[in-house]
N, C-alpha and C positions, 0 to 999 in steps of 0.2 A: 069528422071534419073532412070537407072536400076541398081539394086544391085544384084550381083551374088556371092553367098557364095563360099569360097574356101573350098571344101570338101576333097581335097587331102592333107592330112597332111603328116608329115614325114613318109617315108616308114618304115615298120617294119624292124628291124634289123634281120639278118640271125640268126636263132637259130638252132645250130647243133643238139640239142635234138629232134627237130621236124623231122629232116631228119633221125636220128637214129631210132625214133619211127616208121616212115613210112617203113624203110627198115626192121625193126624187124617184123612189121605187115605183110609185104609181105612174109618174110621167114616163117611166121607161117600160111600162107595160105590166107591172105587177097587178094581179087581180084584187085590188083594194078599192073599196068605195070611199068617198069622202065621209060618209056616215060612219064607216069603221074607223077611219083616221081621226074623226072627231072624238072618239072614245078616249084616246090618249090624254088630251088636255082635260077632259071631263073627269077621268079617274084620278088625275093629279090635282083636282080642285082648281084648275085654272078658269073653268067656267062652270056655272051651275045649270046652264041651259041645255036642254036636249037638242039634238041635231036640227029638228024642224024649227024650234024657236030661234036657234042660232042663225039659220038661213034667213028666217023672216027678219031678224034684227039687222043682218047685213044688208038685206034689200032695202030696209027703211033708211039705214045710214047712207046707202048709195043714192037713194032718192033725195034725202036731205042735202047731200053734197051737191047733187045736180041743181037743186033749187037755190042753194045758198053759196055756191062757189066751192072752193076747196075745203072750207070748214066742215069738219065732220059733224059738229053740233052747231045748230044755228044760234047766234048770240041772243041773249034775252033782250026783249024789246026795251027794258028799262036800263040796260047797261050801256055805257058810253063805248063807242068803238075804240079799240086799242090801236095806237099807231101814231 
């Protein structure tokens, strides 16, 4: 009989303070790339996208916002405007 210990316990929950601290450190001159910083939310399953896909998605959302005003997602053509 072989016993293998379960060393993978519950994943750490996402802590926005960690992300804020990394971004602050970067802005103060720490040698951190945005690609490296992106690894924290990825490791904590906040995103499934790799860095390049995340950047492309952000660019698309910014383009959509520019075309459709402040709405991040354009309304469906079939939907009635809310308001």
